[in-house]
C-alpha positions in Angstrom: -81.5 31.1 14.4 -82.2 27.8 16.4 -80.8 25.9 13.3 -77.4 27.5 13.6 -76.3 24.9 16.8 -77.0 22.1 14.6 -75.5 23.1 11.2 -72.0 23.7 13.8 -72.4 20.2 15.1 -72.5 18.8 11.7 -69.5 20.7 10.6 -67.8 19.7 13.2 -68.7 16.4 12.9 -67.9 16.0 9.2 -64.4 17.9 10.2 -63.7 14.8 12.7 -64.5 12.4 10.3 -62.2 13.8 7.6 -59.4 13.9 10.3 -59.6 10.1 11.0 -60.3 9.1 7.6 -56.7 10.5 6.7 -54.0 7.9 6.7 -50.8 8.6 8.8 -47.7 9.9 7.1 -45.6 7.5 6.0 -42.7 7.4 7.9 -38.6 7.4 6.2 -36.7 4.7 7.8 -33.3 6.0 9.1 -30.2 4.8 7.1 -28.1 2.8 9.2 -24.3 3.4 8.0 -21.4 0.8 8.5 -18.5 2.7 10.0 -15.6 2.7 7.5 -12.7 0.7 8.5 -9.7 2.5 9.6 -6.7 1.7 7.3 -3.0 1.0 8.4 -0.6 0.8 5.6 2.1 -2.0 5.7 5.3 -0.6 4.6 6.5 2.2 2.5 9.2 3.0 0.0 10.6 4.4 -3.4 12.9 3.0 -5.9 15.7 1.3 -4.4 14.4 1.9 -1.0 11.9 -0.2 1.0 10.4 1.0 4.4 9.5 -2.1 6.4 7.4 -0.8 9.3 3.4 -0.5 9.7 2.0 3.3 9.4 1.5 3.5 11.8 2.5 0.6 14.3 -0.4 1.1 16.9 -4.0 2.5 17.1 -6.8 2.5 19.2 -10.5 1.2 17.8 -14.0 0.4 19.4 -15.4 -3.0 20.1 -17.0 -4.2 17.0 -14.7 -2.1 14.6 -12.8 -3.1 11.5 -9.1 -2.3 10.7 -8.1 -2.7 6.9 -4.3 -3.4 6.3 -3.4 -2.1 2.8 -0.1 -2.7 1.1 1.6 0.8 0.4 4.9 -0.5 -1.7 6.3 -2.9 -3.9 8.2 -4.8 -1.1 5.6 -7.4 0.1 4.8 -8.0 3.8 2.6 -10.2 6.1 0.1 -9.0 8.9 0.1 -11.9 11.1 -1.3 -12.4 14.5 0.0 -14.7 16.2 -2.6 -16.0 19.0 -0.1 -17.7 21.1 1.7 -19.7 18.3 5.0 -19.5 18.0 6.7 -16.7 15.1 7.1 -18.5 11.7 10.5 -18.0 10.1 10.6 -15.7 6.8 11.9 -19.1 5.4 8.7 -20.9 6.8 6.6 -22.5 3.8 3.6 -21.1 5.7 4.9 -17.2 5.6 3.2 -16.3 2.4 0.0 -18.3 2.5 -3.2 -16.5 3.8 -4.6 -18.5 7.0 -8.3 -17.5 5.9 -8.3 -16.2 2.3 -10.7 -13.8 1.4 -12.4 -13.5 4.5 -13.0 -10.4 6.9 -12.0 -12.4 10.4 -13.4 -11.6 13.8 -10.2 -12.0 16.0 -10.5 -12.2 19.7 -6.8 -13.3 20.0 -7.1 -17.1 20.6 -6.0 -18.4 17.2 -3.3 -18.0 14.5 -4.4 -15.5 11.7 -2.3 -14.3 8.7 -2.6 -12.2 5.6 0.1 -14.2 3.5 1.8 -11.6 1.4 0.2 -8.6 0.7 1.4 -6.3 -2.3 -0.5 -3.2 -3.8 -1.8 -5.6 -6.5 -4.0 -7.0 -4.4 -7.5 -6.6 -5.4 -8.7 -5.9 -1.7 -6.9 -4.9 1.5 -6.4 -7.5 4.2 -9.4 -7.0 6.8 -9.7 -7.9 10.6 -12.7 -7.1 12.7 -12.0 -7.2 16.9 -15.4 -8.1 18.8 -13.9 -8.0 21.9 -11.8 -5.4 23.9 -8.2 -6.2 24.5 -4.6 -5.6 23.0 -3.6 -7.7 19.8 -0.2 -7.4 18.5 0.8 -8.2 14.6 3.8 -8.5 12.6 5.2 -9.3 9.4 6.8 -12.4 9.2 9.4 -11.8 6.8 10.7 -8.5 8.0 11.9 -9.0 11.8 11.1 -5.6 13.9 8.3 -4.8 11.7 5.4 -5.1 14.2 2.6 -3.2 15.9 -0.5 -3.4 18.4 -4.3 -2.9 18.0 -5.9 -1.5 21.2 -9.6 -2.2 21.4 -11.7 -0.4 24.0 -15.4 -0.7 24.6 -15.4 3.2 25.1 -13.5 6.2 25.5 -10.9 7.5 23.3 -10.3 6.2 19.8 -7.9 6.8 16.8 -8.8 8.5 13.9 -8.1 8.1 9.8 -6.5 11.6 10.1 -4.4 10.6 13.2 -3.2 7.3 11.5 -2.1 9.4 8.2 0.1 11.6 10.5 1.6 9.0 12.4 2.2 7.2 9.3 4.0 9.9 7.6 6.0 10.6 11.0 7.2 7.3 10.8 7.9 6.9 7.1 9.8 10.0 6.2 12.7 9.8 8.5 13.0 6.4 7.4 13.5 7.3 4.1 15.7 9.8 4.8 18.0 7.2 7.0 17.7 4.7 4.2 19.0 7.7 1.8 21.7 8.4 4.1 23.3 4.8 3.9 23.0 4.6 0.5 25.1 7.7 0.2 27.8 6.1 2.7 27.9 2.7 0.7 27.9 4.6 -2.6 31.2 6.3 -1.2 33.0 3.2 -0.1 35.7 2.3 -3.0 35.8 -1.0 -4.8 39.1 -2.8 -3.2 41.1 -5.2 -5.2 43.5 -8.0 -3.8 46.0 -9.6 -5.7 46.2 -13.5 -4.8 49.2 -15.5 -4.4 47.7 -17.7 -7.6 47.9 -14.4 -9.7 44.4 -13.9 -9.7 42.7 -10.9 -8.4 39.8 -10.3 -6.2 37.4 -7.3 -6.2 35.3 -6.8 -3.4 31.9 -4.7 -3.7 28.6 -4.2 -1.7 25.9 -5.5 -3.7 22.4 -4.8 -2.4 22.9 -1.7 -0.5 22.2 -2.2 3.7 20.0 -2.3 6.3 18.7 0.2 8.6 17.0 -2.4 10.7 13.9 -3.0 9.7 14.4 -1.3 6.6 16.6 -1.8 3.9 18.5 -0.2 0.7 17.5 -2.0 -2.4 20.6 -1.3 -4.9 23.8 -2.1 -6.0 27.2 -0.2 -4.9 28.7 0.7 -7.4 25.4 0.6 -9.8 27.9 -0.5 -12.7 31.5 -1.2 -13.2 33.8 -3.1 -16.0 36.3 -5.6 -15.2 38.9 -7.0 -17.4 40.0 -10.3 -16.7 43.9 -11.3 -16.0 45.1 -13.1 -19.2 46.3 -16.3 -17.0 44.3 -15.9 -13.9 41.0 -16.1 -12.5 39.4 -12.8 -11.9 36.3 -12.7 -9.2 34.3 -10.3 -8.2 33.1 -11.1 -4.3 29.6 -9.0 -3.3 28.6 -8.2 0.2 25.4 -7.1 1.6 26.0 -5.2 5.2 23.5 -4.8 8.1 23.8 -1.8 9.6 21.9 -2.5 12.5 24.8 -5.2 13.3 28.1 -4.6 11.3 27.9 -7.6 10.0 28.6 -8.5 6.3 27.9 -11.7 4.5 29.0 -12.7 1.1 26.3 -12.6 -1.3 27.5 -13.4 -5.0 30.9 -14.3 -6.8 31.7 -14.0 -10.0 35.3 -15.6 -11.8 36.3 -15.8 -15.1 39.8 -16.2 -17.4 38.5 -15.3 -20.7 36.1 -12.2 -21.0 35.1 -8.7 -19.8 32.4 -8.7 -17.8 30.0 -5.2 -18.2 28.7 -4.3 -15.1 29.9 0.0 -15.8 32.5 1.4 -13.7 36.1 0.6 -14.9 37.9 -0.8 -12.2 41.7 -2.4 -12.9 
């Protein structure tokens, strides 16, 4: 019976040795995930209509976030942060040219940054990261009135993708409706004829629709017409575009002929 304590001690020693000798279980590192950039749509549309708005025009993100700007319709746009530079005109040669091609630029508001022309055919969206809190306006060079703002905060409430998608549809849907209403108005306008003092006839039509600033109708009105020229005098067709935001019209095209009929579709005499 005196041997029992010794046996117990030896067993305890062996158990302790086994526990000490067992290697620690390997720890699986916690994967780090990069937040998915929020997506802002540049424009929208349907055949014959172009909505020149950002969807949405305002969003709030946390410091260090990246925002993707994605073209949403065939009409080209730019996403341009002026950074204190003068706004280029739509005819400026640098309007379609990206300032930092192929790069995700960390933008702090101190320099000019532009996507150049973006379209749905682009392989990648235009992306900008924001390392510093602040308010950063952006615009489309070729569509005055198409602009937006990114607000960057260190903490607090920020935008979600679901909120951005909802806001985009709330902007695009009534814009399309307004364009269709404008198209109906233009389609109802008659082609006017003027008999000139020299014996010629001038037909006046609206051509590529009109603007519901900053968006536009991209259709011919009427969509087709047939004009039979006068035998001994010129027949001319003068086309105009109408800007419904200003009420101004400008001459867009003029066709004159004394020898043959031009098929534009609808018979006008």
